[in-house]
Residue frames relative to the residue before (quaternion, step in Angstrom):
aa qw qx qy qz dx dy dz
M 1.0000 0.0000 0.0000 0.0000 0.00 0.00 0.00
D 0.2911 -0.7387 0.5600 0.2366 3.66 -0.93 0.68
L 0.2006 -0.7669 0.6024 0.0936 3.42 -1.40 0.72
I 0.1191 -0.8138 0.5678 0.0341 3.54 -0.48 1.10
L 0.0354 0.7973 -0.6023 0.0161 3.52 -0.85 1.08
L 0.2799 -0.7433 0.5924 0.1348 3.45 -1.13 0.89
Q 0.1470 -0.8014 0.5783 0.0415 3.56 -0.48 1.22
F 0.2947 -0.7571 0.5526 0.1857 3.63 -0.60 1.04
G 0.4231 -0.7022 0.5025 0.2745 3.53 -1.16 0.64
R 0.6806 0.4656 -0.2910 0.4851 3.51 1.09 -0.51
D 0.4253 -0.6709 0.5236 0.3080 3.62 -1.06 0.53
G 0.7678 0.4326 -0.3149 0.3523 3.39 -1.48 0.30
I 0.5364 0.5971 -0.4520 0.3893 3.70 1.16 0.04
T 0.7200 0.2577 -0.1998 0.6126 3.69 0.94 -0.70
S 0.5714 -0.6243 0.4282 0.3170 3.35 -1.46 0.49
G 0.2877 -0.8102 0.4589 0.2239 3.49 1.26 -0.42
E 0.5695 0.5564 -0.3815 0.4696 3.64 1.16 0.41
L 0.6247 -0.5477 0.4473 0.3312 3.41 -1.49 0.51
N 0.5005 -0.6442 0.4711 0.3356 3.38 -1.17 0.57
N 0.7427 -0.4531 0.2501 0.4249 3.65 -1.17 0.33
D 0.7015 0.4020 -0.2563 0.5297 3.60 1.12 -0.68
G 0.6531 -0.6061 0.3314 0.3102 3.50 1.04 0.34
S 0.6977 0.4522 -0.2539 0.4942 3.52 1.42 -0.21
G 0.7661 0.3656 -0.2468 0.4674 3.53 -0.74 0.84
V 0.1630 -0.7735 0.6045 0.0985 3.47 -1.25 0.57
G 0.7577 0.2373 -0.1812 0.5804 3.58 -0.78 0.84
T 0.7068 -0.4760 0.3307 0.4056 3.61 -0.81 -0.85
M 0.8760 -0.0430 0.0316 0.4793 3.59 -0.77 1.03
I 0.3819 0.6244 -0.5588 0.3899 3.63 0.98 0.91
D 0.3573 -0.7572 0.5178 0.1755 3.53 -0.85 1.09
G 0.7999 0.2473 -0.1809 0.5160 3.53 -0.45 0.96
E 0.4907 -0.6948 0.4322 0.2995 3.62 -1.12 0.59
A 0.4504 -0.7037 0.4775 0.2718 3.51 -0.95 0.78
G 0.0932 0.8416 -0.5132 0.1401 3.36 0.25 1.46
P 0.7716 -0.2707 0.1457 0.5569 3.78 -1.01 -0.28
D 0.6047 0.5725 -0.3958 0.3872 3.76 0.82 -0.76
W 0.6214 0.5603 -0.3623 0.4107 3.60 0.91 -0.56
L 0.5927 0.5631 -0.3830 0.4301 3.64 0.99 -0.68
G 0.6245 0.5784 -0.3719 0.3703 3.60 0.77 -0.66
I 0.6518 0.5514 -0.3602 0.3760 3.62 0.95 -0.58
T 0.7722 0.3329 -0.1893 0.5071 3.65 1.21 -0.09
E 0.4519 0.7243 -0.4561 0.2514 3.45 1.14 0.30
T 0.8028 0.2461 -0.1232 0.5289 3.59 1.11 -0.51
I 0.5634 0.5878 -0.4006 0.4202 3.66 0.94 0.69
G 0.8301 -0.3635 0.1614 0.3909 3.52 0.11 1.24
G 0.6478 -0.5539 0.3156 0.4172 3.49 1.26 0.64
M 0.4404 0.7068 -0.4785 0.2783 3.66 1.05 0.26
S 0.3026 -0.7943 0.5048 0.1510 3.48 -0.69 0.97
F 0.2859 -0.7701 0.5643 0.0825 3.59 -0.82 1.16
N 0.1421 0.7703 -0.6179 0.0690 3.47 -0.86 1.09
G 0.4258 -0.7804 0.4308 0.1550 3.52 -0.33 1.36
A 0.6416 0.5554 -0.2929 0.4405 3.42 1.22 -0.91
K 0.7107 0.4189 -0.2652 0.4990 3.64 1.15 -0.31
C 0.5867 0.6230 -0.3447 0.3858 3.57 1.25 0.07
I 0.0685 -0.7336 0.6669 0.1115 3.43 -1.35 0.43
E 0.4764 -0.6431 0.4977 0.3343 3.72 -1.14 0.53
L 0.2067 -0.7335 0.6365 0.1191 3.45 -1.26 0.75
V 0.4939 -0.6645 0.4954 0.2628 3.57 -1.02 0.63
S 0.7494 -0.2021 0.1401 0.6147 3.48 1.12 -0.91
I 0.2016 -0.7403 0.6324 0.1069 3.49 -1.46 0.47
T 0.0198 -0.7721 0.6349 0.0199 3.57 -1.25 0.51
Q 0.1291 0.7504 -0.6422 0.0879 3.48 -1.03 0.95
G 0.1620 -0.7807 0.6001 0.0647 3.53 -1.25 0.73
I 0.1596 -0.7465 0.6345 0.1211 3.45 -1.43 0.47
K 0.0586 -0.8333 0.5488 -0.0310 3.53 -0.65 0.99
Q 0.1645 -0.7383 0.6397 0.1363 3.55 -0.97 0.87
Q 0.3935 -0.7327 0.5077 0.2249 3.58 -0.97 1.10
V 0.1863 -0.8036 0.5651 -0.0117 3.54 -0.54 1.43
T 0.2843 -0.7683 0.5344 0.2081 3.65 -0.48 0.96
T 0.2281 -0.7560 0.6072 0.0877 3.50 -1.29 0.78
D 0.4422 0.6827 -0.4464 0.3730 3.51 1.38 0.23
V 0.3739 -0.7475 0.5140 0.1930 3.68 -0.55 1.15
S 0.6733 0.4865 -0.3244 0.4524 3.57 1.06 -0.35
N 0.6688 0.4449 -0.3138 0.5063 3.53 1.30 -0.13
N 0.4327 -0.7335 0.4873 0.1931 3.50 -0.80 1.23
A 0.5973 0.6313 -0.3110 0.3846 3.46 1.20 -0.73
R 0.3667 -0.7233 0.5022 0.3003 3.70 -0.62 0.83
T 0.8205 0.2401 -0.1248 0.5035 3.60 0.84 -0.86
S 0.1396 -0.7816 0.6027 0.0803 3.65 -1.17 0.56
G 0.8264 0.2455 -0.1493 0.4843 3.46 -0.95 0.91
R 0.6302 -0.5416 0.4175 0.3676 3.52 -1.27 -0.20
P 0.5645 -0.5724 0.4394 0.4008 3.77 -1.03 0.49
T 0.3165 -0.7325 0.5725 0.1883 3.55 -1.17 0.45
I 0.0422 -0.7317 0.6803 0.0094 3.57 -0.76 1.03
T 0.3085 -0.7684 0.5438 0.1368 3.53 -0.57 1.43
D 0.6416 -0.4927 0.4448 0.3843 3.52 -1.50 0.43
F 0.4748 -0.6101 0.5200 0.3633 3.58 -1.12 0.41
T 0.2087 -0.7505 0.6127 0.1337 3.71 -0.97 0.88
C 0.0007 0.8392 -0.5430 0.0308 3.62 -0.46 1.02
V 0.1828 -0.7686 0.6049 0.1003 3.53 -1.12 0.59
K 0.1057 0.7760 -0.6198 0.0498 3.53 -0.96 0.97
Y 0.5674 -0.5360 0.4785 0.4023 3.46 -1.52 0.26
T 0.5124 -0.5616 0.5235 0.3849 3.65 -1.30 0.60
D 0.0842 0.7373 -0.6604 0.1147 3.43 -1.24 1.11
S 0.8127 -0.3016 0.2616 0.4243 3.36 -1.54 -0.23
T 0.6612 0.4677 -0.3063 0.5003 3.74 1.03 -0.43
S 0.3859 0.7495 -0.4509 0.2934 3.64 1.08 -0.04
P 0.7410 0.4408 -0.2293 0.4517 3.47 0.67 -1.19
K 0.6345 0.5031 -0.3265 0.4876 3.56 1.07 -0.72
M 0.6317 0.5214 -0.3500 0.4546 3.64 0.93 -0.73
Y 0.6275 0.4939 -0.3637 0.4795 3.60 1.02 -0.84
D 0.6682 0.5235 -0.3008 0.4348 3.62 0.80 -0.73
F 0.5890 0.5477 -0.3142 0.5043 3.57 1.14 -0.76
C 0.6621 0.5161 -0.2776 0.4671 3.55 0.80 -1.24
L 0.7132 0.4686 -0.2781 0.4409 3.68 0.62 -1.05
R 0.7419 0.4104 -0.2254 0.4799 3.53 1.05 -0.76
A 0.3525 -0.7274 0.5117 0.2912 3.47 1.28 -0.13
K 0.2887 0.7859 -0.4791 0.2634 3.59 1.03 0.95
L 0.4294 -0.7334 0.4487 0.2763 3.70 -0.59 0.75
L 0.5249 -0.6318 0.5064 0.2625 3.60 -1.17 0.63
D 0.7631 0.0966 0.0217 0.6387 3.40 1.17 -0.87
D 0.1087 -0.7631 0.6266 0.1149 3.60 -1.29 0.14
L 0.6727 -0.4745 0.3958 0.4069 3.45 -1.34 0.29
G 0.7445 0.3085 -0.2465 0.5383 3.71 -0.76 0.88
T 0.6965 0.3387 -0.2911 0.5616 3.66 1.21 0.04
E 0.6524 -0.4921 0.3553 0.4538 3.51 -1.33 0.13
P 0.4872 -0.6515 0.4749 0.3358 3.64 -1.09 0.54
T 0.5664 -0.5705 0.4643 0.3716 3.42 -1.27 0.17
L 0.1610 -0.8242 0.5429 0.0003 3.55 -0.68 1.20
I 0.1572 -0.7210 0.6646 0.1170 3.46 -1.27 0.68
W 0.1300 -0.7656 0.6274 0.0574 3.66 -0.89 0.91
V 0.1296 -0.7365 0.6623 0.0462 3.39 -0.99 1.12
L 0.0023 -0.8832 0.4672 -0.0417 3.52 -0.36 1.21
R 0.2556 -0.7690 0.5465 0.2113 3.63 -0.98 0.40
N 0.2960 -0.7394 0.5761 0.1836 3.57 -0.68 0.97
S 0.0353 0.7758 -0.6261 0.0701 3.61 -0.33 1.30
G 0.8225 -0.1451 0.0604 0.5466 3.55 -0.27 1.33
D 0.7798 -0.2615 0.2037 0.5310 3.67 -0.58 -1.11
Q 0.6528 0.5241 -0.3291 0.4369 3.63 1.27 0.17
L 0.2723 -0.7249 0.5930 0.2206 3.57 -1.13 0.41
N 0.1009 -0.8027 0.5877 0.0095 3.56 -0.73 1.08
I 0.5028 -0.6575 0.5033 0.2481 3.50 -1.14 0.82
V 0.1192 -0.7249 0.6734 0.0825 3.48 -0.98 0.79
M 0.7982 -0.1172 0.0554 0.5883 3.66 0.76 -0.89
G 0.1290 -0.7208 0.6760 0.0831 3.54 -1.22 0.57
I 0.0761 -0.8064 0.5853 -0.0366 3.45 -0.88 1.14
E 0.1717 -0.7939 0.5824 0.0325 3.56 -0.73 1.09
L 0.0385 -0.8061 0.5905 -0.0037 3.56 -0.89 1.05
R 0.1520 -0.7920 0.5834 0.0970 3.60 -0.78 0.84
L 0.8169 0.0480 -0.1492 0.5550 3.67 -1.32 0.94
T 0.1287 0.8052 -0.5549 0.1649 3.56 0.62 1.23
M 0.0589 0.7817 -0.6208 -0.0075 3.57 -1.05 0.66
I 0.4812 -0.6328 0.5081 0.3314 3.69 -1.18 0.42
S 0.1853 -0.7946 0.5622 0.1350 3.67 -0.35 1.10
E 0.8399 -0.0862 -0.0057 0.5359 3.62 0.95 -0.31
I 0.0151 -0.8124 0.5811 0.0456 3.60 -0.98 0.34
H 0.1830 -0.7863 0.5899 0.0158 3.61 -1.03 0.97
F 0.1907 -0.7360 0.6318 0.1509 3.64 -0.85 0.87
Q 0.0353 -0.7828 0.6202 -0.0364 3.44 -1.17 0.88
S 0.2368 -0.7362 0.6227 0.1189 3.64 -0.88 0.92
H 0.1361 -0.7888 0.5958 0.0654 3.47 -1.34 0.65
P 0.5307 -0.6618 0.3780 0.3708 3.65 -0.83 0.81
N 0.8115 0.2879 -0.1192 0.4944 3.69 0.94 -0.83
D 0.7295 0.3433 -0.1908 0.5600 3.59 1.25 0.28
M 0.6136 -0.5344 0.4321 0.3887 3.56 -1.26 0.36
P 0.6257 -0.5518 0.4092 0.3695 3.64 -1.15 0.65
T 0.1582 -0.7952 0.5796 0.0817 3.50 -1.09 0.64
E 0.2353 -0.7297 0.6099 0.2004 3.63 -1.29 0.02
Q 0.1665 -0.7264 0.6545 0.1278 3.46 -1.11 0.79
F 0.0241 0.8126 -0.5796 0.0570 3.67 -0.67 1.01
K 0.3373 -0.7459 0.5451 0.1807 3.51 -1.22 0.43
L 0.1913 -0.7899 0.5702 0.1196 3.64 -0.91 0.79
N 0.1620 -0.7886 0.5918 0.0390 3.58 -0.66 1.25
F 0.0195 0.8194 -0.5708 0.0477 3.63 -0.90 0.79
T 0.4808 -0.6657 0.5154 0.2449 3.53 -1.39 0.27
E 0.7955 0.1279 -0.0036 0.5922 3.45 1.16 -0.76
I 0.0899 -0.8278 0.5538 0.0094 3.71 -0.96 0.78
G 0.0066 0.7744 -0.6312 -0.0442 3.63 -0.91 0.49
W 0.1993 -0.7697 0.6035 0.0605 3.54 -1.08 0.94
H 0.0235 -0.7810 0.6239 -0.0173 3.68 -0.79 0.98
H 0.0777 -0.7767 0.6231 0.0489 3.55 -0.91 0.94
Q 0.1654 -0.8000 0.5734 0.0628 3.49 -0.99 1.03
V 0.3236 -0.7568 0.5484 0.1477 3.59 -0.98 0.89
Q 0.3133 -0.7499 0.5549 0.1775 3.49 -0.94 1.06
G 0.3935 -0.7733 0.4661 0.1728 3.51 -0.91 0.86
A 0.7200 -0.4505 0.2826 0.4459 3.63 -1.11 0.05
N 0.6970 0.4409 -0.2562 0.5040 3.45 1.23 -0.66
V 0.5462 -0.6889 0.3633 0.3085 3.60 1.15 0.63
S 0.5606 0.5166 -0.3925 0.5146 3.42 1.14 0.83
N 0.6070 -0.5397 0.4231 0.4015 3.51 -1.34 0.20
T 0.3888 -0.7825 0.4404 0.2061 3.55 -0.71 1.05
G 0.5489 -0.6224 0.3978 0.3912 3.51 1.26 -0.43
G 0.6684 0.4386 -0.3429 0.4932 3.56 1.02 -0.23
F 0.0718 0.7867 -0.6095 0.0671 3.65 -1.03 0.81
S 0.2696 -0.7399 0.5855 0.1923 3.42 -1.30 0.41
A 0.0712 -0.8226 0.5641 -0.0027 3.63 -0.90 0.73
A 0.0178 0.7514 -0.6595 -0.0127 3.49 -1.43 0.37
A 0.0943 -0.7676 0.6334 0.0275 3.69 -1.08 0.58
W 0.0945 -0.7554 0.6479 -0.0266 3.37 -1.52 0.73
S 0.2649 -0.7112 0.6327 0.1542 3.39 -1.14 0.85
V 0.3121 -0.7586 0.5523 0.1486 3.55 -0.81 1.23
A 0.6028 0.5472 -0.3491 0.4641 3.57 1.27 -0.52
K 0.7763 0.3512 -0.1777 0.4924 3.47 0.86 -0.86
N 0.3018 -0.7837 0.4829 0.2480 3.64 1.31 -0.31
R 0.6486 0.4386 -0.3731 0.4978 3.56 0.70 0.99
P 0.6210 -0.5273 0.4387 0.3792 3.55 -1.33 0.23
I 0.1010 -0.7812 0.6084 0.0974 3.52 -1.16 0.51
A 0.5735 -0.5965 0.4281 0.3632 3.60 -1.17 0.43
A 0.7893 -0.0944 0.1074 0.5971 3.58 1.13 -0.85
L 0.5938 -0.5530 0.4037 0.4227 3.59 -1.08 0.37
S 0.5588 -0.6036 0.4216 0.3818 3.50 -1.22 0.43
S 0.3757 -0.7633 0.4877 0.1961 3.41 -1.15 0.69
């Protein structure tokens, strides 16, 4: 089963406290953020995991599109700049919801230069271990829109979009011993400059 976590770059959005039953950090994360959690980020591009700043997501969607010309009079195959869409995320309504509404209305950044970037962790639950599938870094991230929705047979959810100026993708390989092998592939792109970058701005 996949576990998707959104880690805010800015402090103070999540409570960072244990749930009443002593299990979980932030909102709806199953299990305590103990020493085993640290292993998920030891070997993937220097990304820093902080369970106290994470919330669990139900799903995420993102697309990348190259503009291909269909004009027969144009010899060029592509036209314009590639399109990197906002991340569309779904989460259950929780204690972070009012703060996220406020951040959206104020166009307030979830991270800033000089702070940790906003991170998305796509993890696989392999027995008692969490293994990285993808780690995604976002810089100068803001919530561009958010929608509340109720459900007759489930808790209410929110669908929101994350807009950003830079993005980095990291893919981690799981080894035969069901642990992170240490090898990963990575790429990064500046939406603002429309070109590849070696790393996100610090």
